[in-house]
Structures are given as structure tokens and as C-alpha cells.
N, C-alpha and C positions, 0 to 999 in steps of 0.2 A: 741263525742256525739252530739255536736252542729252542726257540719258539716253534720252528718247523719240525724239529725232532720230536716234540711232545705229541704232535698230531699223527695218528696212524694213516698215512697216505701221502704225506709231504716229506721230502728228504732234506736234511740239513746240507747234504752235498749239493743239492740244487741251488740253495742260497749261496754257497761258496762259489759255485760256478758263475752265478749272476754277478757277484761282486768282484770277480776276477782274481780270487785267491785260491782257486781249487788246486792248481799244480803246485803252488807254494805250500799249501796244506799237506799234500802228499809228500813233498820233499822234506818238510819239517818233521812229519811223523817218522819218515825213513831215517832221520838223523839219530833216532834212539835205537842204536844197533849194538852189536856185540862189543865194538870198540868203546862205546859209551858205558856199557855194563862193566867192562874191565877197568875203565878209569874210575867208575864209582866204587868198585870193590877195593881199589887201591887208594881210595880217598884223595884222588887227584882232582880236587874240585875245580880249580881254575881251568885246566885243560878240558875237563868235562863240560863246563859252561861254554867254552869256546867251540866245542864240537857239536853240541846239540842246539837246535833252534828254540831255546827255552823262552826267549822274550815273546816270540810269535805265539807259541803254544800257551804260555801263561795268559796273555791278553785274550786269546780266542777261548781258552778253557774257562776263564773267569766270566766272559760274556755268555757262553753257553749255559754254564751252571746257574748264573743269575737268572737267565730267562726260564730255565727248567723249573727252578724252585719258586719263582715268583708267578709264573703263568700256569703251572700244572693244574692248580685248583680251578682257576677261571676257565681254562680250555676244557677241562673235564666237565664243568657245568654246562658250557656251551654245546659240547657234543651231545649231552644228554637232553638239553632243553631247547636248543636252537640249532639243530643239526643242519637244516637246509641253508641257513644263513652262513654258518661257519664253513660248510663244504663249498658253498658258492664262491666265497672269497678265495679259498685255496685252489679251487678249479681255475680261477683266473690267474693265480700265481703260477701254477704248473703249466698251463697252456702257453702263457707268455714266456716262461722259462725255456720251453722247448724251442721256441723261435730264437731267443737270444743265444742259446747254446749252439744251435745249428749255424749261426753266423761265424762261429770259430772254426768251421771246416774250411781249410784253405783251398783245397782242390776237389771239385765235385766230379767224381767218377761214378760209374755204374756200381762199383763196390761200396761206395758210400751209401747209395740207396739200398743196397742189399743189407748192409749193417743196420740202417735205420729200420727197415722192415723186420729184421730179425729181433731187434730190441723191442719194437712195438708189439709184435706177436708174443714174445716171451713174457713181457711185463703184463700184457692183457690177460694171458692165461694164468700167470702167477697170482694176480690180485683177485682172480675169480675163485680161488680156493677158499672153501669154508673153513674157519678155524676149527681145530680139533683138540681133544683133551690130551694132555701130556703129563709126565711125572712131575711131582711137586718136590723133588729132591734138590739138594744143593748143587750136585754135579750138572743137572739139567739147567738150572739157573745160570751156571757158569757158561755152559754151551750156548744158551740163549743169548747171553751178553756178547759172546764172541761172534755169533752169526749176525746178530742185530747191528753191531757196529760196522761190519763189512757192508751191509745194506745201507747204513746211515751215511756213509761217505760216497755212495753211488747216487748220482742224480737220478731221480725217478723212482727209486726203490726206497721206501721208508723203513728205517730201523724199527720204528714203532709198529708198523704194519707186520713186520716179521715177528715181533713179540705177540701181536694179535694172533697170527697163524699158529704160533707155538703155545698159545694159551697162557701167556705170561704178561700181557700188556697191563691188565688191571692190577695184577699183583705188584708189578713194578711201580705203576702210577700210585697205587695205594701206599707203597713203601716210601715214595717221595713225599707224599702228603703227610704221612705219619712219622717221617724221619726214622724209618726202620734201617739202622746202620748195617746190620748183618746181611739183609737181602741186597741192599745197595752195594755193599762191598763185594759180595759174591758176583753180582752182575758186572761191576766195574772191573774186577780182576779178569773175567772172561773177555770183556771189551778191550782191555789193554793188550792182551795176548793177540786177539783177533785183528786189531787195527795195525799192530806192528808188523804182523805177517802179511796182511792183505795190502798194505800200502806199498810194499816192495813190488808186488805183482802189478799194481796200478802204475807205479812209476816206470816199470819196464815197458808196459803197454804204451804209455805216452811217449817214451823215448823211441820206440821202434815202429809203432803204428798209430800215430797221433790222430790223423783224420778219421781212420776207421774206428778208433776208440771213442772219439767225440760223436761220430755218427751213431754208434751203438747206444751211447748214453742219451742222445737225443731221442732215439726210439724208445728207450726205457721210460722217458718222461711222457711221450705220447701214449704209450700203452697204459701207464698208470692213471691216465685221465678216467679210465673206467672206475677206478676206486673212488675218485673224488667228485664224480658227478653227483649233484646234490639230491636229486629226486630218485627214490628207490621204492620198489614194491616189496614190502615184507610179508604180505598177506599169505603167501604160499609156503612160508617157512615156519617151522615150530618155534615157539617162544624161547626155548632154551638156546636155539642157534642164534636168535636175535640177540639175546643177552650175552652170549659168548662173543659174538662178533662186534657188537657196539659200533656199527658203522661199516662192517666188512661188506664189500660189494656183493649184492645179490642180483636183483633184476632192476636195471636202470629204466626209468620211464620219463616221459615229459609231463610237466604239470598239466592237470586236466582243466584248470581255469586260471584266468589272470586275476590275481588279487594283490593286496598290499605286500604280502610276503614274497610273492614271485617277483614283483617289481624291485623290492629291496634286494632280492637275491641277484638279479641281473646287474643292479647297481654295484653290488659288492664284487661281482665278477669283473666288471669294468675297473673298479678300484684296484683289484689285485693285479690286473693287466697293466694298469698305469704305474703302479708301484714298481713292478718288475722292470719295465722299460726305463723308468727313472733311475732305479738302482743300477741297471746295466750301463746307462749313460754316465752315471757318476763313477762307476768302477772303471770305465774306459778312460775317463778324464784323469782319475787318480793314477792309473797305470802309465799315462804319458808324462806325468810329472817326474 
């Protein structure tokens, strides 16, 4: 999840869905509620630990942070120097993810197809937005963290891409690489508030409209393929927009010739697809134990 969250266009929520821990993740986040806050304020540590899903969140959080801090520099270099190859791999991941998530729809009705179409169109239009300039103040960093974390736990919508749209992706990525504690703490505080509030809404959706929710999330992943398509035409856009976007979707094109890079790109797509199907099979096997 951490590796996916670093890349603007791939969602950590997608990885959680593939591995079969998505609904458990939402429930675990939801356990940090007002009751937990009251127990913490009264220093009732034992009841607090029994109430919150701290073991699950600690293990998951440690894995995410390890990936973010260890892979941020490398992924940043790949996005700048080998964009076609890295986007090809993630295109395969997201495409296969949409297939695996759709398998979790229990009853296929016309409404499921409507929700898939709605999610696809919504994500397709969203990822076509060109990044824009935004305030460089602390409050906007806080707001960016809150909004990005909501997208981060939605399959198909990348929290990193939301930061790109808000003009804060490279600032946050630079803060990770430079260990800028103030910037990271501000974003993290916004993320904590956003994820606690949004997880309750998601849990309610799964409880009341599970098939429709999964169908909509499937559509989000299909629509987000516009963002992760490897080959893009930057020639009609100003340099400053290219630099601001750093991979934001502009005009998708097909490769004009078959060369070694194109062959490697399609091989990486196939690798991404294979990894997702393998992870999905592993997740299903573990869930049956």
C-alpha cells in the first residue's frame, strides 16, 4: 500500500482490496472513535487497547511508512527518468485490480452497471484535470492531507494524485526525502482527521449498499486508467504545466514505433497483471484459513 501511495495515479486502497483487507481496514480505522478518545483522556490504557484495532493498524502503518520512506527517492527518480516503464507496470496493476475487485460483486443487476459507469466517468474526468497553483500556507497543507487520505483509501483514486491536483505532491515528496518534520506533521494531522471521518462513511456504505459500493469502486479504477496510461503527448502543453503535473494525464497516445522500450513496457504491464492475480489468489486463500 505504501509503494502504491507514493505514485500519483495508483491507490493504496486498491492494494488493500486486492489483498482482501479493505473492509477490515475501514473497520479498524473506525475503531478510533469518541469512546477511544474518552478512554485515552482518562488514561484507561487497557480498555483503550481492547477497544481499538491497534495491532492491525500498527502492522499496516509500519509497512506503509517503511515503503514510503524507502521507496520515495527511487520512485521519484523512475517517474522523472523512466516514466513509460513505471507507468506501464502500474497500468497492469490497476487494470487487473479492476477485474479482481469486480469479482466481489455478489449480485449483478442493472444498478451495478450504472454504478460502474458512474465511477468510470467520474474518475476519467477527475484525472483529466490539469494541476493548478494553490496557497503554500500551513492550513492548506492540513486540508490537502485530509483530502488526500480520503482518496488514498478509495480504490482507483490516488491520494498522491490529489496532492498533484492541489499542487502539493512535490512539496510533500521533497519533505519525505529531506525529513521535513513540520511539513510532514501538518499533512499527517490533516490525514488523521480526514481518515477518521471518511472511514465512517465508507463503513456505512458497505453495510447498506455493498454491491453498489464495490461496483462504484470498480468504476473508479477503470476511469483512473486514463491517468496511468504510459504514453502521453506533452508537446501541446506549456513547459510549466508539464513540470507542475509530473505525469498528470494530458493527451494519451499509442507508441509510434515498436522498440525495446515498448516491448519492455508491455512486459511490465503483463508482470503487473500477473502480480495482482497472484496477490488476489493469495488473499482469497488466506481469508479461507
